[in-house]
C-alpha positions as CSV (number, residue, x, y, z in Angstrom):
1,M,19.4,45.1,23.2
2,S,20.8,46.7,20.1
3,W,18.9,46.3,16.7
4,H,20.5,45.9,13.2
5,K,19.3,45.3,9.9
6,K,18.1,41.6,8.5
7,D,17.7,41.4,5.2
8,E,15.9,44.3,3.9
9,G,13.3,46.3,6.0
10,R,13.6,43.3,8.4
11,R,14.8,43.5,12.2
12,G,17.2,41.0,14.0
13,Y,17.3,40.0,17.4
14,H,20.0,38.9,19.6
15,H,19.6,35.6,21.4
16,G,17.5,35.6,24.4
17,H,15.6,38.6,23.1
18,L,12.8,37.1,21.1
19,R,10.0,38.4,23.0
20,E,10.9,41.7,23.1
21,A,11.6,41.6,19.5
22,L,8.1,40.4,18.6
23,I,6.7,43.1,21.0
24,K,8.4,46.1,19.3
25,A,7.6,44.5,15.6
26,A,3.8,44.6,16.8
27,L,3.9,48.3,18.6
28,D,5.4,49.4,15.2
29,L,2.8,47.3,12.8
30,I,-0.1,48.9,15.4
31,G,1.8,52.4,14.3
32,E,1.7,51.6,10.8
33,K,-1.5,49.6,10.1
34,G,-3.8,49.8,13.7
35,P,-4.1,47.1,16.1
36,A,-6.1,44.9,13.5
37,G,-4.2,45.5,10.7
38,F,-1.6,42.7,10.8
39,S,-1.4,38.8,11.9
40,F,0.7,37.0,14.1
41,A,2.8,35.8,10.9
42,E,3.4,39.4,9.9
43,A,4.8,40.1,13.3
44,A,7.2,37.3,13.3
45,R,8.4,38.2,9.7
46,S,8.8,42.1,10.8
47,A,10.9,40.8,13.6
48,G,12.8,38.7,11.5
49,V,12.0,35.2,12.6
50,S,9.8,32.1,11.4
51,A,6.4,32.0,11.8
52,A,6.1,29.7,14.7
53,A,8.8,31.3,16.7
54,P,6.4,33.5,18.3
55,Y,4.8,30.7,19.8
56,R,7.2,30.4,22.3
57,H,6.4,33.3,24.2
58,F,2.6,34.0,23.0
59,R,-0.4,31.5,22.4
60,D,-1.7,33.8,19.5
61,R,-1.7,37.2,17.8
62,D,-4.1,38.6,20.9
63,A,-1.8,37.5,23.7
64,L,1.1,39.6,21.9
65,V,-1.1,42.6,21.4
66,A,-2.3,42.5,25.3
67,E,1.3,42.6,26.1
68,V,1.7,45.5,24.0
69,A,-1.5,47.2,25.7
70,R,-0.1,46.0,29.1
71,Q,3.0,48.0,28.6
72,G,1.1,51.1,27.2
73,F,-0.7,50.9,30.4
74,E,2.3,51.1,32.7
75,R,3.6,54.1,30.7
76,F,0.2,55.6,31.1
77,S,0.1,54.9,34.7
78,A,3.6,56.8,35.4
79,F,2.3,60.1,32.8
80,L,-0.8,60.3,34.8
81,A,0.9,59.9,38.2
82,N,3.8,62.3,37.1
83,A,0.9,64.9,36.3
84,W,-1.0,64.3,39.5
85,S,2.2,65.1,41.5
86,D,0.2,64.0,45.0
87,G,-2.1,66.8,44.0
88,A,0.5,69.8,43.7
89,P,0.1,72.7,43.4
90,D,-3.9,71.9,44.6
91,P,-6.2,69.2,44.1
92,V,-8.2,71.2,41.1
93,T,-5.1,72.2,39.3
94,A,-3.4,68.7,39.4
95,F,-6.8,66.9,38.4
96,D,-6.8,69.2,35.2
97,N,-2.9,68.3,34.9
98,V,-4.1,64.8,34.7
99,G,-6.7,65.3,32.1
100,R,-3.9,67.3,30.1
101,A,-1.5,64.1,30.5
102,Y,-4.4,61.8,29.2
103,L,-4.0,63.9,25.7
104,A,-0.3,64.4,25.7
105,F,-0.1,60.5,25.9
106,A,-2.8,59.8,23.2
107,R,-0.6,62.6,21.0
108,T,2.7,61.1,22.1
109,E,2.2,57.1,22.1
110,P,-0.5,56.4,19.7
111,A,0.5,52.9,19.3
112,Y,0.2,52.1,22.4
113,Y,-2.8,54.0,23.0
114,A,-4.4,52.1,20.1
115,A,-3.4,48.9,21.5
116,M,-4.9,49.8,25.1
117,F,-8.2,51.0,24.0
118,E,-8.9,50.3,20.0
119,A,-7.4,46.5,19.7
120,Q,-10.6,44.8,21.1
121,V,-8.7,43.0,23.7
122,A,-10.5,42.5,26.9
123,P,-9.2,44.6,29.8
124,D,-8.7,41.4,31.7
125,A,-7.3,39.5,29.1
126,T,-4.4,38.6,31.3
127,P,-4.1,38.9,34.9
128,E,-1.0,41.3,34.1
129,L,-3.1,43.7,31.8
130,A,-5.8,43.9,34.1
131,K,-3.7,45.3,36.7
132,A,-1.6,47.8,35.0
133,A,-5.2,49.1,33.6
134,D,-6.6,49.3,37.1
135,E,-3.2,51.1,38.2
136,A,-3.6,53.7,35.4
137,F,-7.4,54.3,36.5
138,A,-6.5,54.5,40.3
139,V,-4.5,58.0,39.4
140,L,-7.8,59.3,38.3
141,Q,-9.6,57.8,41.4
142,R,-7.0,59.4,43.7
143,A,-7.6,62.7,42.0
144,A,-11.1,62.7,42.0
145,E,-11.1,61.8,45.8
146,A,-9.2,64.7,46.4
147,M,-10.9,67.3,44.4
148,V,-14.4,65.9,45.8
149,A,-12.9,66.3,49.5
150,R,-12.8,69.9,49.0
151,L,-16.6,70.4,48.4
152,P,-18.9,70.6,51.3
153,K,-20.0,67.0,52.6
154,E,-23.5,67.5,52.1
155,R,-22.7,68.1,48.3
156,R,-20.2,65.6,47.6
157,P,-21.0,63.4,44.7
158,P,-19.1,59.9,44.5
159,A,-15.6,60.0,43.7
160,R,-15.7,57.1,41.7
161,M,-18.6,58.9,39.3
162,V,-16.5,61.8,39.0
163,S,-13.3,60.2,38.1
164,L,-15.6,58.1,35.6
165,H,-17.2,61.2,34.1
166,M,-13.8,63.1,33.8
167,W,-12.2,59.9,32.2
168,S,-14.7,59.7,29.8
169,F,-14.5,63.1,28.7
170,A,-10.8,63.2,28.7
171,H,-10.8,59.9,26.5
172,G,-13.2,61.4,24.5
173,I,-11.3,64.3,23.5
174,A,-8.1,62.5,23.4
175,S,-9.5,59.9,20.9
176,L,-11.2,62.6,18.5
177,F,-8.6,65.6,18.6
178,A,-5.5,64.6,20.6
179,R,-3.9,61.7,19.0
180,G,-0.8,61.8,17.2
181,D,-2.0,59.4,14.0
182,A,-4.4,59.9,10.9
183,A,-7.4,59.6,13.2
184,R,-7.3,62.7,14.7
185,R,-9.9,64.9,13.7
186,K,-9.9,69.0,13.1
187,L,-10.7,71.4,15.9
188,P,-11.1,74.9,15.7
189,M,-9.1,75.1,19.4
190,T,-6.5,73.3,20.9
191,P,-7.6,69.9,22.6
192,E,-6.4,71.2,26.0
193,E,-8.8,74.5,25.7
194,L,-11.7,72.0,25.1
195,L,-10.7,70.0,28.1
196,E,-9.9,73.0,30.2
197,A,-13.4,74.4,29.3
198,G,-15.3,71.3,29.8
199,F,-13.7,71.1,33.2
200,L,-14.4,74.2,34.1
201,I,-18.1,73.6,33.4
202,Y,-18.1,70.1,35.1
203,L,-16.7,72.2,38.3
204,D,-19.4,74.7,38.1
205,G,-22.3,72.0,37.9
206,L,-20.6,70.5,41.1
207,G,-20.8,74.1,42.8
208,K,-16.8,74.2,43.0
209,D,-15.1,77.5,42.6
210,P,-12.0,76.6,40.6
211,K,-10.0,79.2,42.4
212,S,-11.1,78.0,45.9
């Protein structure tokens, strides 16, 4: 699809690409104003169409944002899976890489990140959104399972618990310190350094030597 100017500051769309034009407009508006900072009519105006046109594809604004979030989770899942790299070179290093990828996504895709986690759209608002979100979390789950499997059997915590712990930790750092928008807080170290320090402390609490 090729974009072209229509009037001043408006986007046009080629016939048959209305849905994509609306999603692109919503993504841009989320980046500019946040996920709650625009109306359905404003998304239509930004896409260069009438206020009634979006209803051909989306029942309301939340449905449009949910689709942006779904696409974000698909990108996010690919980000995490690439970092996990099937556990190479070893599960501990690969797990750390997944955490770093989490931070990188928040930094490089702040509009998608906001749609995914800050739009107040239910994670199961659509079956497609729920599936995409579950697939992203599944990468963390696989990483946790591989790492936990290296602990002595009698000391293995539930992999689900480990994945939830690390998800919470990485998400907190990403949301506060690693995002690529004005909501990022200052930190006297890099977000990656904070993540690595926390990860090592967590491993020590599990009785896991990160070098083994």
